[in-house]
N, C-alpha and C positions, 0 to 999 in steps of 0.2 A: 365431113368425118366430125366424130365426137373426140374429145379428149377427155377423161377422166383422172380426177384429183381425188381422189376418196377422203382424206382426211380433210377438215375437220368433220365434214357433216355424216362421212361414215366411218365407223369404228369396228376394227377387227380385234375380237376376244377369244380368248383359248379357256377351256374348260377344263383342260388338264394343266394348267399350268405350262411349265417350260418340258413338260415331261410327256414321252412318245414310247407305246412297249415297242413300236415297229422300230426303229432307230434305222428309218431307210438310208441306204448309203449314201443317196444325193442329197439328204439334208439333215439327219442326223439332229432334228430337232431346230436347227437353226430359225426357220421360219416362224416358230411359234415364240420366240423371243424379243420378237417387237409386236406381240399383241399385248393387248390388256388381259389381266390374270381375273378369272371370278370362277373358283375349284368347288362352287356349292351353288346348289339352284335359288338360293336364299340370297348369296353373294352376287348372282349376278343378274337377279331383281334388281336389288339396290344400287348395282353399277348401270342398270339401263336408267332408274329412275334420274340418278344424275345427271347422266350424258343427257336425257332427252331436257333438265331444266337448263344446261349448257347450251342447246340448240341443234344436239345431236338429231338427224331424221331416220339415220339406220344402224344395223348390227350386224355385221358376218360374226358368226357363233361356230366357233372352231375348235381345233385341239389336236394332240395327239391321238391316234388311231391304237387299238388295241391287237390281240393276237389276230384276229380276224379282219382287220382292216375296218374296221368301222371306229366311226366315231361314237362314245359313251354318251349317248344324247337323252336315253328314254328317261333318266331321273330329272331332267330339263325340260321335258314337254309342257306339262301344266304351269311351267313359269314361262314358258315361249307364250302361250297362249294367251296368260296375263299381261304380260309384258305389251302384246299386239291390242289387246282389247282397250287395255288401262291407259297405255301411252302413245299406242299408234303409230309405232315404230314400225320400218319394213325390215324385215327379219330375212336374212338369208344364210343357210347352214352348211359349211362343207362337211357332208355327211360320210364319204366313203361308202363302203358295200355298205347295202342295205337288205336286208329282207321283205316279203310282202307285207308284213303286220307292221314295221315299222315305217315302211312309205305310208302307208294309211295313217298310223299315230300324227308322222309329222304333218299332212294333210289335219287331219282334226286339231292340230293343235297351230293353227293359220299360219304357217311358215310360208310365206311369200316365194322364195327362190330355194332352191338348192343346186349346189355349186359341182358337180360331180365330173370325175377325171377318169374319160376311156381310153384305159390303156390294155390292149391287144397281144402286148407282147409277153409270153410267158415267162423269158429271162428277166425283163425289167418286176414282173408280178412276185416271182419264186426267190431272185438271186440278190437283187436289188431292193425290195419292198419286204423280205423275207417275210414273206409271207406261201410257207412250203409248200402246205395242202389247197393253195389258190391257182387259178389260172382264169384266161381271157374268157371262159364261158360265164364263171361265177361274176367277172364285171360285167357282162352282156345281160345276163339275169337280172343282176341288180338296177342296172339303167332300164329294163323292161317294168321291173317291177314301179320305181319312180314313175317314169311315163304314164303307165297305166291306171296308178292308182295313189301316187304323190304327190306335194303342193303344185299348185295352176302353173307353176313355169320353173323348168328343167333346163338347166343351162348346160350344157357338154363341155367340159374342155379337154383339150388333146396335146398333151405334154408330148414336146417334142425333143428328141436326142439324148430321151433320161438311158436309154441302154449304150451306156460308155460312149456318151457322144456321137452314136449312129441312129440315123432314121431309117426304120424298119418296118415296124408295123404303123407309123402313124397313118399312110395312104389308106389303110384298110378301116381304122377308126374313121376316116371322114366320111368313107362309101358308109358304113353303118349306120353313123348319125343321121348321114344325110337323110337316109330312109324314114326317121321320125319328123321330118320337116321341121328341126328347132329355128325358134325367133333368134336365137345367136350361138356361134361357136367361138369358145376362147382358146387361143394358143398359148401353149406357156414353153419357154424354150430353155431348156436345160442349162443353167448358170452355177459351175466352180464353187465351191466354198473356197476363202481365202486361204492360200497355200495349201492347197490340195485340192484332190478330188481328178476326175479327169476330163477332157478338153470338153467345150462346148461343140454341138454338130458344126458343119461347113457351112459358111452361110450362104452358099449357091445350093446347098439341099433343102435348108431352109425356105431360099426362096421359091427352090422349085413345089414346095409343098405349100409355099400361101399361095402359089398360081394355080394349082390344082383344087384348093379349097375354094377359092374365089370362084370358079366356073362349077364346083359338085357341091356348095351350100347354098341353098336358098337364102338363107334369112342371115342375117349382118355377122359379119366376119370382126373380132378383136383379137388385137397384139394384147394380152395380159400384162400383169405386173412385174412375171416373173422371165427376165431375159439379161443376158450378159450387158456390161456397160459398154464393149466395144459396138454390140449389136444394136445400143442406142444410138449410139454416134454414127453407125454405118447404113442401118437398115431402117431406120425410122424416118429417113428424111426423102428416102426412096420411096417407102409406101405410104407415105404422106402425099408427095408430089404424084405419085402417080395413081393416087386414089385404092390402093389393093386394099387396105382397111377398111370399114366403116365406125369402129371406134378403136384406140389404144391409149393404155393406162401412162400415166407421169410421162409423155413426152417431154422433150426440152420445152422451155417457155419461149424460145427463139421461134422454132417451131410453129407456135400455138399464134404467136405473131405475127411472123411470116405467112403465115396463110389462114389468120382467121377463125383458126379452131373453134369450136362453141365447147366451152368449159363445162362439163357434169361434177357434180360432188358427192358421185358414189360409187359401188362398185360396178365395173364393166357388165356383170351379168345381169343387171336388172333389164327385163323388158322397157318398151317404149311407156306403156302404161304405166308406168311406176315412176316415171324419172320427173314429174312434174315438179315436185318440192325440191329437187337438186339441179336443178338449172340457173 
């Protein structure tokens, strides 16, 4: 099992600052606050140059989504290509929904990895993400466009319990994803914000989903960086001890030492082919 500790070799950047037009009920922009801000193509280029000089090897380019559920990435694509060609950084993008044209443009820009959340629950899409005119078919269409025409590596993420703390369509998402034979699937567990939100999904339901995913997914299974503190304390030790995950992000250092986990300094969505500089 690999333990992923992204910082300081792999850095998350928001191209929209703290702003997100969707303002999803389970996030409200809180995850953007921990990212470095680069709100223009020029700012992103010079940030990447400074980070490369400091020894950073990779960037996760993310940010808030627009009213269509898309990251406003198009003005940045020539810059991403320049960063790739001139600085040699690994680049992953949290792109949101994409059309075929954008998928092709991301490939031409030499982006390495797309982190894509597979959400097939219309309640989550419309009521919680505020995408009133979208549904699971739009999510599936974007996934297919990325796999058919996008960058070489597509890492499906499955948000767990994001429907008011309930596990509803996550099994279906895993079924759909498994048909594409991905190299890895990342599970994200809903984490309530401090002082509010709805409760996380029951631990036993998460364990049932993980057991199913372990049987269904042929590629590697990863527990991503989003999960409640109590899950880290209760779930992580079981998953590590029983070998139910291939990758785990930010586990307790005591687990790393006790089980001799190999530490990787990158995002957990990178394929094995790109991990050499992060070991």
